[in-house]
N, C-alpha and C positions, 0 to 999 in steps of 0.2 A: 612451559616456564610463564612467568608473566608477560614479560615483553613479548611474546609470544600472541600473548591474549591482547595485548595493549596495541599492537602494530597492527595486527589484521583487519583489515577492512573488506576483504572480500573472499569469498569461498570458491568463486569461479574463476576458470582461467582466462588467459584475455580473449582466447579464440572462442570460448562458450558465450563470454560478454556480448561480443560481435555479433555473434550467431540469435544471441535472443534479444538484440536491440538496441544494445551501449553506443551512444556515438561520441558521448564527452568521457575523457579519461583525464584523471587527476595522476599523474606522476612524480613521484619526487624522488629526486638522485643526490646522491654523494660520488665525488671524483676521489677514486681510491687507485694509486699507482698507476694513474693513467687512465684507468675503467669507470665508465659511469655502472653505481651499483642502484640498486632500485629499494630505497628506504623508507618506512615513516618514522619519523624522529629519528630516536637511536637504535632502531629496528630493522636490521637489513632484511630485506624480500624476499632472499635467496632465488629473483627471477630475472634473469639478464637483460639490461635493455637493448640490445642489439637483435636479441630474439622477440621482442615486445614489437620494436619498430617494423621488421620481416615480418611478423603476423599480421599486423594493421595495413603495411604496404600488400601483401599477399590478399588481403582481403579486399582493399580495394582495386586492387587488379583485376580480381575476381568480379568486384561489385560495382564498377564504372559509376553506376547510377548514385552511390554512397558515397558518404564523406565524413570527417571525424576531425573533432577538434579535442587536441590534447595540450591539456595546462601542464607544464615543466617548472618544477620549483627546484631550487636549491634547497636541500630541508638538512642538510648537516655541512659541516666544513669538510673540506676536501685534506684526504691524507695521503703523503709522503707520493705526492703528484707536480710533476715539474712544469704544466702549465697551468694557463686562466682557466677557470670552470668554463665562461661562457664563451671563450676563442674557442675551446677544444669539443665541448656539446655543438654550436653552431656548425663545426668544421665537419661532424658526424652527421648531422642533420642532413647538411646539403650534400652527402653520398646518396641519399635516398631522393627520386625523382619525384615521387609523390607526394613530398613533405614540400609545402607551401613556404616560401621566405617573406611572404606579403607581410606590411605592419599594420594593416586592416583585413577587415573580414569580408568576405564578396557581402554583395546588396541582394542576392537573390539566391536561393536552393538551385538553379541550372547550375550559374555561375560555379557554386562551391562540389558539385560533382567531381567524381574522380582525385581529392585534394586531401591531404590530412596538415589542417591549420593548427599551428602552435599559440598557446596563451604565455608568453614569456614572464615568468614568475621569478626571474633571478637577474641580480644585478649586474650590467654591462651588455645586456642584450641587443642586438643589432637587427634580431630577424622576429616574427610572430607580433601577435598581438601586445603590446607593451603591457605589464601590468606590476610589474615587479612595484613601482611607488602607488600606493595609495589602498593595496587590497585590504581587506577589514576583515575581522575574527566572527566568527560564526553569525554572520548577517545575512540581510539582503543589501544589497546596494548595487548601485551604477557606477560603474567604471570607466569612462571615454565612450566607447560602442556597446560597451558589457554590460548586460544587465544579470549581475548574479545572484544567485538564492544561495550559498555557503553555511547555514545554519546547519552546524553538526552539535551540536550542546543541547541536545533533546533529551528529556524523560523518556518517553515512546514512542515508540513506531508509527502509530497515531498521529502522534505529533508533526513528524516528519513529511509524513505524507499529506498532512495539512498544509505545511509549509510550502511543498511543490505543486501542491492543486492550485496555493491564492496565489502562486507566481502568475 
């Protein structure tokens, strides 16, 4: 269906991405009946958020010299949920000891190792690097201590590669 094509951003599993060197993940969530679904806009990615967190924690546990940065964005309104998105998400994230609750990034790679750092792109966040206010669409920008290259409206793969290399 067109929704499957429009919402698909990766062909690799989280585990495969980790083992080829991906260390930044952009995860979009929707709270449905008190469970978090991974979505991209209106398209359910049919991937369990808890499974993704477990894979990331397992990877960091097995590779303690590594670290991950995970941007978490509320990408769709909650459905039939009894709780608040930010409160419920942060309760869940705190269950994983490898997930840092820090609101700042570490200054060195040595300090970062062995942890998963959250960039909070949702209203009401109390943990992670705050990025709800001021995130810009399809451009390169600075937000607090973050330097973000998020130009996703490109015509060709070469244009995207050039954006990355110039950053």
